[in-house]
C-alpha atoms as an extended CHARMM CRD file, in Angstrom:
* protein
*
       295  EXT
         1         1  UNK       CA            -18.2870000000      102.5370000000      105.2540000000  PROA      1               0.0000000000
         2         2  UNK       CA            -18.0860000000      100.5570000000      101.9940000000  PROA      2               0.0000000000
         3         3  UNK       CA            -20.4450000000      103.1100000000      100.4930000000  PROA      3               0.0000000000
         4         4  UNK       CA            -20.1190000000      101.5590000000       97.0270000000  PROA      4               0.0000000000
         5         5  UNK       CA            -21.2450000000       98.1810000000       98.3630000000  PROA      5               0.0000000000
         6         6  UNK       CA            -24.9550000000       97.3270000000       98.3060000000  PROA      6               0.0000000000
         7         7  UNK       CA            -26.5950000000       96.6040000000      101.6770000000  PROA      7               0.0000000000
         8         8  UNK       CA            -28.2550000000       93.2070000000      102.0560000000  PROA      8               0.0000000000
         9         9  UNK       CA            -30.5400000000       91.9810000000      104.8370000000  PROA      9               0.0000000000
        10        10  UNK       CA            -31.1280000000       88.2740000000      104.3210000000  PROA      10              0.0000000000
        11        11  UNK       CA            -33.6060000000       86.3100000000      106.4510000000  PROA      11              0.0000000000
        12        12  UNK       CA            -32.2720000000       83.1630000000      108.0820000000  PROA      12              0.0000000000
        13        13  UNK       CA            -33.9890000000       80.9070000000      110.6390000000  PROA      13              0.0000000000
        14        14  UNK       CA            -34.5410000000       82.9400000000      113.8350000000  PROA      14              0.0000000000
        15        15  UNK       CA            -33.1150000000       86.1710000000      112.4430000000  PROA      15              0.0000000000
        16        16  UNK       CA            -31.5030000000       88.2600000000      109.7200000000  PROA      16              0.0000000000
        17        17  UNK       CA            -27.9230000000       88.5110000000      108.4640000000  PROA      17              0.0000000000
        18        18  UNK       CA            -26.7830000000       91.9680000000      107.4020000000  PROA      18              0.0000000000
        19        19  UNK       CA            -24.0890000000       92.2600000000      104.7510000000  PROA      19              0.0000000000
        20        20  UNK       CA            -22.7130000000       94.5520000000      102.0870000000  PROA      20              0.0000000000
        21        21  UNK       CA            -21.8600000000       93.2360000000       98.6320000000  PROA      21              0.0000000000
        22        22  UNK       CA            -19.7380000000       94.5440000000       95.8050000000  PROA      22              0.0000000000
        23        23  UNK       CA            -17.5750000000       93.5530000000       92.8800000000  PROA      23              0.0000000000
        24        24  UNK       CA            -17.8450000000       90.8310000000       90.2760000000  PROA      24              0.0000000000
        25        25  UNK       CA            -16.1510000000       87.4790000000       89.9670000000  PROA      25              0.0000000000
        26        26  UNK       CA            -15.6740000000       84.4170000000       92.1800000000  PROA      26              0.0000000000
        27        27  UNK       CA            -17.4520000000       84.9130000000       95.5390000000  PROA      27              0.0000000000
        28        28  UNK       CA            -15.5570000000       85.6990000000       98.7300000000  PROA      28              0.0000000000
        29        29  UNK       CA            -17.1570000000       85.9470000000      102.1720000000  PROA      29              0.0000000000
        30        30  UNK       CA            -15.4810000000       88.2630000000      104.7070000000  PROA      30              0.0000000000
        31        31  UNK       CA            -16.1900000000       87.6570000000      108.4070000000  PROA      31              0.0000000000
        32        32  UNK       CA            -15.1490000000       90.0820000000      111.1420000000  PROA      32              0.0000000000
        33        33  UNK       CA            -14.1980000000       89.4960000000      114.7700000000  PROA      33              0.0000000000
        34        34  UNK       CA            -14.9500000000       90.7960000000      118.2660000000  PROA      34              0.0000000000
        35        35  UNK       CA            -15.8670000000       93.5680000000      119.0650000000  PROA      35              0.0000000000
        36        36  UNK       CA            -16.1850000000       94.7080000000      115.4770000000  PROA      36              0.0000000000
        37        37  UNK       CA            -18.5170000000       94.6240000000      112.4770000000  PROA      37              0.0000000000
        38        38  UNK       CA            -18.1210000000       94.1470000000      108.7300000000  PROA      38              0.0000000000
        39        39  UNK       CA            -16.6520000000       97.6810000000      108.6950000000  PROA      39              0.0000000000
        40        40  UNK       CA            -13.2580000000       96.2120000000      109.6080000000  PROA      40              0.0000000000
        41        41  UNK       CA            -12.8490000000       95.2250000000      105.9410000000  PROA      41              0.0000000000
        42        42  UNK       CA            -13.0380000000       98.8340000000      104.6920000000  PROA      42              0.0000000000
        43        43  UNK       CA             -9.5170000000       98.7450000000      103.2330000000  PROA      43              0.0000000000
        44        44  UNK       CA             -9.4060000000       95.1720000000      101.9580000000  PROA      44              0.0000000000
        45        45  UNK       CA            -12.9060000000       94.7310000000      100.4840000000  PROA      45              0.0000000000
        46        46  UNK       CA            -12.7270000000       97.4020000000       97.7350000000  PROA      46              0.0000000000
        47        47  UNK       CA             -9.4530000000       95.9800000000       96.4160000000  PROA      47              0.0000000000
        48        48  UNK       CA            -10.7680000000       92.4110000000       96.4290000000  PROA      48              0.0000000000
        49        49  UNK       CA            -13.8990000000       93.6240000000       94.6400000000  PROA      49              0.0000000000
        50        50  UNK       CA            -11.7990000000       94.4910000000       91.5810000000  PROA      50              0.0000000000
        51        51  UNK       CA            -11.4930000000       90.7210000000       90.9330000000  PROA      51              0.0000000000
        52        52  UNK       CA            -14.0680000000       89.0190000000       93.1600000000  PROA      52              0.0000000000
        53        53  UNK       CA            -17.6680000000       89.2780000000       94.2850000000  PROA      53              0.0000000000
        54        54  UNK       CA            -17.2070000000       90.3520000000       97.8920000000  PROA      54              0.0000000000
        55        55  UNK       CA            -19.7240000000       89.7690000000      100.6810000000  PROA      55              0.0000000000
        56        56  UNK       CA            -18.8010000000       91.4580000000      103.9810000000  PROA      56              0.0000000000
        57        57  UNK       CA            -21.2300000000       90.1920000000      106.6090000000  PROA      57              0.0000000000
        58        58  UNK       CA            -22.0310000000       90.8120000000      110.2640000000  PROA      58              0.0000000000
        59        59  UNK       CA            -21.9250000000       87.7050000000      112.4320000000  PROA      59              0.0000000000
        60        60  UNK       CA            -25.0120000000       86.4750000000      114.2860000000  PROA      60              0.0000000000
        61        61  UNK       CA            -26.0700000000       89.1850000000      116.7520000000  PROA      61              0.0000000000
        62        62  UNK       CA            -23.1540000000       91.4730000000      115.8510000000  PROA      62              0.0000000000
        63        63  UNK       CA            -23.4770000000       94.7960000000      114.0430000000  PROA      63              0.0000000000
        64        64  UNK       CA            -26.8200000000       94.8860000000      112.2370000000  PROA      64              0.0000000000
        65        65  UNK       CA            -27.3900000000       91.1470000000      112.1620000000  PROA      65              0.0000000000
        66        66  UNK       CA            -29.8670000000       89.8740000000      114.7220000000  PROA      66              0.0000000000
        67        67  UNK       CA            -31.3560000000       86.6450000000      115.9860000000  PROA      67              0.0000000000
        68        68  UNK       CA            -33.9850000000       85.3990000000      118.4000000000  PROA      68              0.0000000000
        69        69  UNK       CA            -32.0160000000       82.2090000000      118.9490000000  PROA      69              0.0000000000
        70        70  UNK       CA            -29.9680000000       81.4900000000      122.0590000000  PROA      70              0.0000000000
        71        71  UNK       CA            -27.5310000000       79.3750000000      120.0370000000  PROA      71              0.0000000000
        72        72  UNK       CA            -24.3270000000       81.3260000000      119.4970000000  PROA      72              0.0000000000
        73        73  UNK       CA            -22.0020000000       78.4540000000      118.6950000000  PROA      73              0.0000000000
        74        74  UNK       CA            -19.6710000000       78.8680000000      115.7550000000  PROA      74              0.0000000000
        75        75  UNK       CA            -21.7020000000       76.0740000000      114.1510000000  PROA      75              0.0000000000
        76        76  UNK       CA            -24.8230000000       78.2610000000      114.2520000000  PROA      76              0.0000000000
        77        77  UNK       CA            -22.8740000000       81.3120000000      113.0810000000  PROA      77              0.0000000000
        78        78  UNK       CA            -21.4280000000       79.3370000000      110.1790000000  PROA      78              0.0000000000
        79        79  UNK       CA            -24.8440000000       78.0120000000      109.1750000000  PROA      79              0.0000000000
        80        80  UNK       CA            -26.1620000000       81.5890000000      109.0190000000  PROA      80              0.0000000000
        81        81  UNK       CA            -23.4090000000       82.6070000000      106.6540000000  PROA      81              0.0000000000
        82        82  UNK       CA            -23.8300000000       79.5860000000      104.3690000000  PROA      82              0.0000000000
        83        83  UNK       CA            -27.5230000000       80.4470000000      104.0850000000  PROA      83              0.0000000000
        84        84  UNK       CA            -26.6220000000       84.0720000000      103.3480000000  PROA      84              0.0000000000
        85        85  UNK       CA            -24.3000000000       83.0750000000      100.5310000000  PROA      85              0.0000000000
        86        86  UNK       CA            -26.8000000000       80.6510000000       99.0320000000  PROA      86              0.0000000000
        87        87  UNK       CA            -29.5070000000       83.3090000000       99.1600000000  PROA      87              0.0000000000
        88        88  UNK       CA            -27.1570000000       85.5790000000       97.2160000000  PROA      88              0.0000000000
        89        89  UNK       CA            -26.6160000000       82.8500000000       94.6140000000  PROA      89              0.0000000000
        90        90  UNK       CA            -23.2520000000       81.5140000000       95.8090000000  PROA      90              0.0000000000
        91        91  UNK       CA            -23.2310000000       77.7760000000       96.4970000000  PROA      91              0.0000000000
        92        92  UNK       CA            -19.4230000000       77.6030000000       96.6560000000  PROA      92              0.0000000000
        93        93  UNK       CA            -17.2040000000       80.3860000000       97.8890000000  PROA      93              0.0000000000
        94        94  UNK       CA            -13.9930000000       81.4040000000       99.6290000000  PROA      94              0.0000000000
        95        95  UNK       CA            -14.0190000000       82.5420000000      103.2650000000  PROA      95              0.0000000000
        96        96  UNK       CA            -11.6970000000       85.0860000000      104.8760000000  PROA      96              0.0000000000
        97        97  UNK       CA            -12.1340000000       85.5200000000      108.6190000000  PROA      97              0.0000000000
        98        98  UNK       CA            -10.5340000000       87.4430000000      111.4350000000  PROA      98              0.0000000000
        99        99  UNK       CA            -10.8290000000       86.5330000000      115.1260000000  PROA      99              0.0000000000
       100       100  UNK       CA            -14.3980000000       85.2080000000      115.7490000000  PROA      100             0.0000000000
       101       101  UNK       CA            -14.9870000000       85.3070000000      112.0040000000  PROA      101             0.0000000000
       102       102  UNK       CA            -12.0010000000       83.0160000000      111.4960000000  PROA      102             0.0000000000
       103       103  UNK       CA            -13.3830000000       80.5900000000      114.0780000000  PROA      103             0.0000000000
       104       104  UNK       CA            -16.6560000000       80.6680000000      112.1810000000  PROA      104             0.0000000000
       105       105  UNK       CA            -14.7570000000       79.9540000000      108.9560000000  PROA      105             0.0000000000
       106       106  UNK       CA            -12.9780000000       77.0050000000      110.5950000000  PROA      106             0.0000000000
       107       107  UNK       CA            -16.2860000000       75.4890000000      111.6810000000  PROA      107             0.0000000000
       108       108  UNK       CA            -17.9220000000       76.2310000000      108.3170000000  PROA      108             0.0000000000
       109       109  UNK       CA            -15.1790000000       74.3690000000      106.4550000000  PROA      109             0.0000000000
       110       110  UNK       CA            -15.8720000000       71.1950000000      108.4360000000  PROA      110             0.0000000000
       111       111  UNK       CA            -19.6530000000       71.5160000000      108.6320000000  PROA      111             0.0000000000
       112       112  UNK       CA            -20.2130000000       72.5640000000      105.0100000000  PROA      112             0.0000000000
       113       113  UNK       CA            -17.1830000000       71.3370000000      103.0330000000  PROA      113             0.0000000000
       114       114  UNK       CA            -19.2660000000       71.2820000000       99.8620000000  PROA      114             0.0000000000
       115       115  UNK       CA            -19.6010000000       75.0720000000      100.1070000000  PROA      115             0.0000000000
       116       116  UNK       CA            -16.1030000000       76.2070000000      101.1090000000  PROA      116             0.0000000000
       117       117  UNK       CA            -13.4410000000       76.5360000000       98.4170000000  PROA      117             0.0000000000
       118       118  UNK       CA            -10.7110000000       77.9230000000      100.6570000000  PROA      118             0.0000000000
       119       119  UNK       CA            -10.1940000000       79.5790000000      104.0260000000  PROA      119             0.0000000000
       120       120  UNK       CA             -8.0180000000       82.4280000000      105.2450000000  PROA      120             0.0000000000
       121       121  UNK       CA             -7.6420000000       82.5870000000      109.0360000000  PROA      121             0.0000000000
       122       122  UNK       CA             -6.3530000000       85.8390000000      110.4960000000  PROA      122             0.0000000000
       123       123  UNK       CA             -4.7420000000       85.9430000000      113.9420000000  PROA      123             0.0000000000
       124       124  UNK       CA             -6.2360000000       82.9670000000      115.7480000000  PROA      124             0.0000000000
       125       125  UNK       CA             -5.2340000000       79.5960000000      117.1310000000  PROA      125             0.0000000000
       126       126  UNK       CA             -7.7480000000       76.7370000000      117.2260000000  PROA      126             0.0000000000
       127       127  UNK       CA            -10.2830000000       77.2360000000      120.0180000000  PROA      127             0.0000000000
       128       128  UNK       CA             -9.2390000000       74.0060000000      121.7590000000  PROA      128             0.0000000000
       129       129  UNK       CA             -5.6120000000       75.1570000000      121.7880000000  PROA      129             0.0000000000
       130       130  UNK       CA             -6.5430000000       78.4810000000      123.3630000000  PROA      130             0.0000000000
       131       131  UNK       CA             -8.2940000000       76.7780000000      126.2710000000  PROA      131             0.0000000000
       132       132  UNK       CA             -5.5170000000       74.2170000000      126.6890000000  PROA      132             0.0000000000
       133       133  UNK       CA             -2.9060000000       76.9650000000      126.9670000000  PROA      133             0.0000000000
       134       134  UNK       CA             -4.9640000000       79.2350000000      129.2530000000  PROA      134             0.0000000000
       135       135  UNK       CA             -2.4650000000       79.8530000000      132.0540000000  PROA      135             0.0000000000
       136       136  UNK       CA             -1.6450000000       82.9090000000      134.1860000000  PROA      136             0.0000000000
       137       137  UNK       CA              0.1400000000       84.6280000000      131.2950000000  PROA      137             0.0000000000
       138       138  UNK       CA             -2.5990000000       84.1130000000      128.7300000000  PROA      138             0.0000000000
       139       139  UNK       CA             -5.5340000000       84.7940000000      131.0110000000  PROA      139             0.0000000000
       140       140  UNK       CA             -4.2210000000       88.3080000000      131.5280000000  PROA      140             0.0000000000
       141       141  UNK       CA             -4.0530000000       88.8030000000      127.7680000000  PROA      141             0.0000000000
       142       142  UNK       CA             -7.3900000000       87.0880000000      127.0280000000  PROA      142             0.0000000000
       143       143  UNK       CA             -9.2960000000       87.9390000000      130.1990000000  PROA      143             0.0000000000
       144       144  UNK       CA            -12.4090000000       88.6080000000      128.0960000000  PROA      144             0.0000000000
       145       145  UNK       CA            -12.7010000000       84.9070000000      127.2120000000  PROA      145             0.0000000000
       146       146  UNK       CA            -13.7270000000       84.1600000000      130.8090000000  PROA      146             0.0000000000
       147       147  UNK       CA            -15.3390000000       87.5110000000      131.6120000000  PROA      147             0.0000000000
       148       148  UNK       CA            -17.7830000000       87.5460000000      128.7030000000  PROA      148             0.0000000000
       149       149  UNK       CA            -18.6620000000       83.8860000000      129.3210000000  PROA      149             0.0000000000
       150       150  UNK       CA            -20.1060000000       84.6350000000      132.7530000000  PROA      150             0.0000000000
       151       151  UNK       CA            -23.8500000000       84.0490000000      133.1000000000  PROA      151             0.0000000000
       152       152  UNK       CA            -26.5770000000       85.9210000000      134.8970000000  PROA      152             0.0000000000
       153       153  UNK       CA            -26.1690000000       89.1070000000      132.8960000000  PROA      153             0.0000000000
       154       154  UNK       CA            -23.0180000000       90.1690000000      134.7770000000  PROA      154             0.0000000000
       155       155  UNK       CA            -20.8290000000       91.1950000000      131.8150000000  PROA      155             0.0000000000
       156       156  UNK       CA            -23.7860000000       92.7560000000      129.9870000000  PROA      156             0.0000000000
       157       157  UNK       CA            -24.5760000000       94.9310000000      133.0040000000  PROA      157             0.0000000000
       158       158  UNK       CA            -20.9990000000       96.0390000000      133.5870000000  PROA      158             0.0000000000
       159       159  UNK       CA            -20.3060000000       96.8010000000      129.9140000000  PROA      159             0.0000000000
       160       160  UNK       CA            -23.6230000000       98.6220000000      129.6540000000  PROA      160             0.0000000000
       161       161  UNK       CA            -22.4670000000      101.3240000000      132.0670000000  PROA      161             0.0000000000
       162       162  UNK       CA            -19.9480000000      102.6000000000      129.4760000000  PROA      162             0.0000000000
       163       163  UNK       CA            -19.9530000000      100.4740000000      126.2960000000  PROA      163             0.0000000000
       164       164  UNK       CA            -17.8730000000      102.9550000000      124.2810000000  PROA      164             0.0000000000
       165       165  UNK       CA            -15.0720000000      102.9220000000      126.8470000000  PROA      165             0.0000000000
       166       166  UNK       CA            -15.1990000000       99.1310000000      126.8900000000  PROA      166             0.0000000000
       167       167  UNK       CA            -14.8990000000       98.9060000000      123.1000000000  PROA      167             0.0000000000
       168       168  UNK       CA            -12.0140000000      101.3550000000      122.9180000000  PROA      168             0.0000000000
       169       169  UNK       CA            -10.1200000000       99.6740000000      125.7480000000  PROA      169             0.0000000000
       170       170  UNK       CA            -10.7570000000       96.2390000000      124.2500000000  PROA      170             0.0000000000
       171       171  UNK       CA             -9.5370000000       97.2340000000      120.7990000000  PROA      171             0.0000000000
       172       172  UNK       CA             -6.2850000000       98.6410000000      122.1550000000  PROA      172             0.0000000000
       173       173  UNK       CA             -5.8350000000       95.8000000000      124.6140000000  PROA      173             0.0000000000
       174       174  UNK       CA             -6.3400000000       93.0680000000      122.0270000000  PROA      174             0.0000000000
       175       175  UNK       CA             -4.0210000000       94.7460000000      119.5630000000  PROA      175             0.0000000000
       176       176  UNK       CA             -1.1430000000       95.0940000000      121.9720000000  PROA      176             0.0000000000
       177       177  UNK       CA             -0.1640000000       98.2040000000      120.0160000000  PROA      177             0.0000000000
       178       178  UNK       CA             -1.4180000000      101.7490000000      119.6400000000  PROA      178             0.0000000000
       179       179  UNK       CA             -3.6620000000      101.2830000000      116.6250000000  PROA      179             0.0000000000
       180       180  UNK       CA             -5.0900000000      104.2640000000      114.7970000000  PROA      180             0.0000000000
       181       181  UNK       CA             -8.4360000000      102.8460000000      113.6650000000  PROA      181             0.0000000000
       182       182  UNK       CA            -10.1910000000      104.6210000000      110.8200000000  PROA      182             0.0000000000
       183       183  UNK       CA            -12.6120000000      107.1020000000      112.4470000000  PROA      183             0.0000000000
       184       184  UNK       CA            -15.5980000000      105.7670000000      110.5210000000  PROA      184             0.0000000000
       185       185  UNK       CA            -14.7590000000      102.1690000000      111.4490000000  PROA      185             0.0000000000
       186       186  UNK       CA            -14.3250000000      103.0930000000      115.0950000000  PROA      186             0.0000000000
       187       187  UNK       CA            -17.6580000000      104.9140000000      114.9880000000  PROA      187             0.0000000000
       188       188  UNK       CA            -19.3010000000      101.7490000000      113.5940000000  PROA      188             0.0000000000
       189       189  UNK       CA            -17.8760000000       99.6330000000      116.4210000000  PROA      189             0.0000000000
       190       190  UNK       CA            -19.0020000000      102.1640000000      119.0090000000  PROA      190             0.0000000000
       191       191  UNK       CA            -22.4840000000      102.3930000000      117.4990000000  PROA      191             0.0000000000
       192       192  UNK       CA            -22.8600000000       98.6210000000      117.6680000000  PROA      192             0.0000000000
       193       193  UNK       CA            -21.6490000000       98.5390000000      121.2790000000  PROA      193             0.0000000000
       194       194  UNK       CA            -24.3670000000      100.9770000000      122.3100000000  PROA      194             0.0000000000
       195       195  UNK       CA            -26.9660000000       98.3580000000      121.3560000000  PROA      195             0.0000000000
       196       196  UNK       CA            -27.5780000000       96.0690000000      124.3730000000  PROA      196             0.0000000000
       197       197  UNK       CA            -28.5520000000       93.2130000000      122.0530000000  PROA      197             0.0000000000
       198       198  UNK       CA            -25.0930000000       93.3530000000      120.4540000000  PROA      198             0.0000000000
       199       199  UNK       CA            -23.3760000000       93.2640000000      123.8360000000  PROA      199             0.0000000000
       200       200  UNK       CA            -25.5660000000       90.3000000000      124.7570000000  PROA      200             0.0000000000
       201       201  UNK       CA            -24.4920000000       88.5850000000      121.5190000000  PROA      201             0.0000000000
       202       202  UNK       CA            -20.8290000000       89.0610000000      122.4270000000  PROA      202             0.0000000000
       203       203  UNK       CA            -21.4350000000       87.3930000000      125.7620000000  PROA      203             0.0000000000
       204       204  UNK       CA            -23.4470000000       84.5180000000      124.3130000000  PROA      204             0.0000000000
       205       205  UNK       CA            -20.7190000000       83.9930000000      121.7100000000  PROA      205             0.0000000000
       206       206  UNK       CA            -18.0040000000       83.6700000000      124.3470000000  PROA      206             0.0000000000
       207       207  UNK       CA            -20.2010000000       81.5600000000      126.6230000000  PROA      207             0.0000000000
       208       208  UNK       CA            -20.6620000000       79.1210000000      123.7450000000  PROA      208             0.0000000000
       209       209  UNK       CA            -16.9170000000       79.1170000000      123.1090000000  PROA      209             0.0000000000
       210       210  UNK       CA            -16.3490000000       77.9950000000      126.6940000000  PROA      210             0.0000000000
       211       211  UNK       CA            -18.8870000000       75.1710000000      126.4590000000  PROA      211             0.0000000000
       212       212  UNK       CA            -20.5340000000       73.6480000000      123.3930000000  PROA      212             0.0000000000
       213       213  UNK       CA            -17.9210000000       74.9140000000      120.9320000000  PROA      213             0.0000000000
       214       214  UNK       CA            -15.2550000000       72.9680000000      122.8140000000  PROA      214             0.0000000000
       215       215  UNK       CA            -17.2480000000       69.7660000000      122.5000000000  PROA      215             0.0000000000
       216       216  UNK       CA            -18.0380000000       70.3920000000      118.8380000000  PROA      216             0.0000000000
       217       217  UNK       CA            -14.3730000000       70.9580000000      117.9850000000  PROA      217             0.0000000000
       218       218  UNK       CA            -13.2430000000       67.9990000000      120.0720000000  PROA      218             0.0000000000
       219       219  UNK       CA            -15.5400000000       65.6960000000      118.0980000000  PROA      219             0.0000000000
       220       220  UNK       CA            -13.5430000000       66.2630000000      114.9060000000  PROA      220             0.0000000000
       221       221  UNK       CA            -10.2190000000       67.2420000000      116.4230000000  PROA      221             0.0000000000
       222       222  UNK       CA             -8.3560000000       64.7240000000      114.2680000000  PROA      222             0.0000000000
       223       223  UNK       CA            -10.2430000000       65.4790000000      111.0590000000  PROA      223             0.0000000000
       224       224  UNK       CA             -8.4180000000       67.1120000000      108.1690000000  PROA      224             0.0000000000
       225       225  UNK       CA             -9.4940000000       68.9760000000      105.0650000000  PROA      225             0.0000000000
       226       226  UNK       CA             -7.3810000000       69.1540000000      101.9250000000  PROA      226             0.0000000000
       227       227  UNK       CA             -8.3330000000       72.6430000000      100.8290000000  PROA      227             0.0000000000
       228       228  UNK       CA             -6.2490000000       75.7900000000      100.3160000000  PROA      228             0.0000000000
       229       229  UNK       CA             -5.7350000000       77.6300000000      103.5940000000  PROA      229             0.0000000000
       230       230  UNK       CA             -3.9560000000       80.8590000000      104.4680000000  PROA      230             0.0000000000
       231       231  UNK       CA             -2.8540000000       81.5750000000      108.0450000000  PROA      231             0.0000000000
       232       232  UNK       CA             -1.6770000000       85.0570000000      109.0180000000  PROA      232             0.0000000000
       233       233  UNK       CA             -0.9370000000       86.3880000000      112.4870000000  PROA      233             0.0000000000
       234       234  UNK       CA              0.4840000000       89.4960000000      114.1320000000  PROA      234             0.0000000000
       235       235  UNK       CA              4.1610000000       89.2990000000      115.0510000000  PROA      235             0.0000000000
       236       236  UNK       CA              3.5210000000       91.7870000000      117.8600000000  PROA      236             0.0000000000
       237       237  UNK       CA              0.4290000000       90.0300000000      119.1660000000  PROA      237             0.0000000000
       238       238  UNK       CA             -0.2880000000       86.9630000000      121.3120000000  PROA      238             0.0000000000
       239       239  UNK       CA             -1.1400000000       84.3130000000      118.7280000000  PROA      239             0.0000000000
       240       240  UNK       CA              2.4100000000       83.4140000000      117.7330000000  PROA      240             0.0000000000
       241       241  UNK       CA              4.1050000000       84.3390000000      121.0040000000  PROA      241             0.0000000000
       242       242  UNK       CA              4.4650000000       80.7630000000      122.2860000000  PROA      242             0.0000000000
       243       243  UNK       CA              3.2220000000       78.4180000000      119.5510000000  PROA      243             0.0000000000
       244       244  UNK       CA              3.6850000000       78.1060000000      115.8150000000  PROA      244             0.0000000000
       245       245  UNK       CA              0.2310000000       78.9500000000      114.4090000000  PROA      245             0.0000000000
       246       246  UNK       CA              1.0150000000       77.3980000000      111.0510000000  PROA      246             0.0000000000
       247       247  UNK       CA              2.0160000000       74.0890000000      112.6150000000  PROA      247             0.0000000000
       248       248  UNK       CA             -1.1640000000       73.9850000000      114.7120000000  PROA      248             0.0000000000
       249       249  UNK       CA             -3.4520000000       74.7960000000      111.7900000000  PROA      249             0.0000000000
       250       250  UNK       CA             -1.7860000000       72.2160000000      109.5300000000  PROA      250             0.0000000000
       251       251  UNK       CA             -3.2420000000       69.5590000000      111.8270000000  PROA      251             0.0000000000
       252       252  UNK       CA             -6.6340000000       70.5470000000      110.4060000000  PROA      252             0.0000000000
       253       253  UNK       CA             -5.6670000000       72.0270000000      107.0320000000  PROA      253             0.0000000000
       254       254  UNK       CA             -2.5100000000       70.2080000000      105.8510000000  PROA      254             0.0000000000
       255       255  UNK       CA             -2.0920000000       72.5540000000      102.8820000000  PROA      255             0.0000000000
       256       256  UNK       CA             -2.0320000000       75.6820000000      105.0420000000  PROA      256             0.0000000000
       257       257  UNK       CA              0.5690000000       78.3100000000      104.2450000000  PROA      257             0.0000000000
       258       258  UNK       CA              1.2030000000       81.6610000000      105.8760000000  PROA      258             0.0000000000
       259       259  UNK       CA              3.4020000000       83.8400000000      108.0240000000  PROA      259             0.0000000000
       260       260  UNK       CA              3.5550000000       86.5280000000      110.6520000000  PROA      260             0.0000000000
       261       261  UNK       CA              2.7730000000       90.1330000000      109.7710000000  PROA      261             0.0000000000
       262       262  UNK       CA              4.4640000000       93.0600000000      111.5370000000  PROA      262             0.0000000000
       263       263  UNK       CA              1.3020000000       94.0290000000      113.3980000000  PROA      263             0.0000000000
       264       264  UNK       CA             -0.7560000000       93.4100000000      116.4950000000  PROA      264             0.0000000000
       265       265  UNK       CA             -4.1180000000       91.6480000000      116.4480000000  PROA      265             0.0000000000
       266       266  UNK       CA             -5.9690000000       93.7460000000      113.8550000000  PROA      266             0.0000000000
       267       267  UNK       CA             -3.9460000000       92.8360000000      110.7810000000  PROA      267             0.0000000000
       268       268  UNK       CA             -6.3690000000       94.0630000000      108.1330000000  PROA      268             0.0000000000
       269       269  UNK       CA             -6.4910000000       97.5200000000      109.6850000000  PROA      269             0.0000000000
       270       270  UNK       CA             -2.9060000000       97.8250000000      110.8810000000  PROA      270             0.0000000000
       271       271  UNK       CA             -1.2190000000       96.5230000000      107.7020000000  PROA      271             0.0000000000
       272       272  UNK       CA             -3.9690000000       96.6990000000      105.0580000000  PROA      272             0.0000000000
       273       273  UNK       CA             -1.7470000000       96.6630000000      101.9760000000  PROA      273             0.0000000000
       274       274  UNK       CA              0.3170000000       93.6900000000      103.1350000000  PROA      274             0.0000000000
       275       275  UNK       CA             -2.7080000000       91.7000000000      104.2570000000  PROA      275             0.0000000000
       276       276  UNK       CA             -4.6190000000       92.5060000000      101.0630000000  PROA      276             0.0000000000
       277       277  UNK       CA             -1.7010000000       91.3420000000       98.9270000000  PROA      277             0.0000000000
       278       278  UNK       CA             -1.4250000000       88.0820000000      100.8660000000  PROA      278             0.0000000000
       279       279  UNK       CA             -5.1640000000       87.3930000000      100.6880000000  PROA      279             0.0000000000
       280       280  UNK       CA             -5.2710000000       88.1950000000       96.9830000000  PROA      280             0.0000000000
       281       281  UNK       CA             -2.3880000000       85.8260000000       96.2660000000  PROA      281             0.0000000000
       282       282  UNK       CA             -4.1220000000       83.1070000000       98.2820000000  PROA      282             0.0000000000
       283       283  UNK       CA             -7.4610000000       83.5880000000       96.4920000000  PROA      283             0.0000000000
       284       284  UNK       CA             -5.8780000000       83.6490000000       93.0460000000  PROA      284             0.0000000000
       285       285  UNK       CA             -3.9730000000       80.4450000000       93.7750000000  PROA      285             0.0000000000
       286       286  UNK       CA             -7.1150000000       78.7700000000       95.1420000000  PROA      286             0.0000000000
       287       287  UNK       CA             -9.0660000000       79.7800000000       92.0440000000  PROA      287             0.0000000000
       288       288  UNK       CA             -6.3740000000       78.2320000000       89.8780000000  PROA      288             0.0000000000
       289       289  UNK       CA             -6.9130000000       74.8220000000       91.5180000000  PROA      289             0.0000000000
       290       290  UNK       CA             -8.5640000000       72.2010000000       89.2720000000  PROA      290             0.0000000000
       291       291  UNK       CA            -12.1640000000       71.1840000000       89.8660000000  PROA      291             0.0000000000
       292       292  UNK       CA            -15.4540000000       73.0680000000       90.3750000000  PROA      292             0.0000000000
       293       293  UNK       CA            -14.8900000000       76.5490000000       91.6380000000  PROA      293             0.0000000000
       294       294  UNK       CA            -18.1460000000       78.3150000000       92.4250000000  PROA      294             0.0000000000
       295       295  UNK       CA            -21.8660000000       78.2140000000       91.7990000000  PROA      295             0.0000000000
């Protein structure tokens, strides 16, 4: 997918980040979620590339990115992506993330505020809020948060018996709707799932989210950043079912704006035109802000 985008494999400490780049203009980094790859941006990226330099990257250990490190915190994932962007000549850039990519964007904004011009967070609540609200209702919706965090190779072994079935069931389960994923995108997700190192990365990611990520986020729980932020979530999903996502995110990004989209979890693939329009409007407004824009 993204055949008109140039492949990039950029060395970072302990590994390589794979990305595809296209377009010309202010730089925008696109970060996917679980259990996907950069292919999830197949509808949005080409449109953004008409006005922006777009970098669609695979997270640490996901897709065709790899690492020898055992650190799968969002802090480590964010550091990878900042290094990627700097290697590509972008010292300051916008970040658009979905799911795990949005959590990476959240951490990146606080760890590298000199690099992040704006953030767009698609269909997530803050990690601390997810754990605080993990009751009988939510654990049935987000069972994978605890399952993938188990040690001793248990989830890796079980998923490894039929990784394609696991990916398909997970995609439909997370969406909460019957999503018709693009065949090429679905093939990319299935190909990644067949790689045991990718499955191991999923598990290490979620294990970190249940441990060190909680402590990292708690350390700056009351910190705020005055930068443009877009928050979108699926009206038919779990994120806005019991809390107001915009209210929660304004505790960290006071200037956050956004709304629900008539979709499940996978907004960019379920409602690509609506999500693209919202992201474009956000990026254009952020670019119009006074001050240094990008390097």
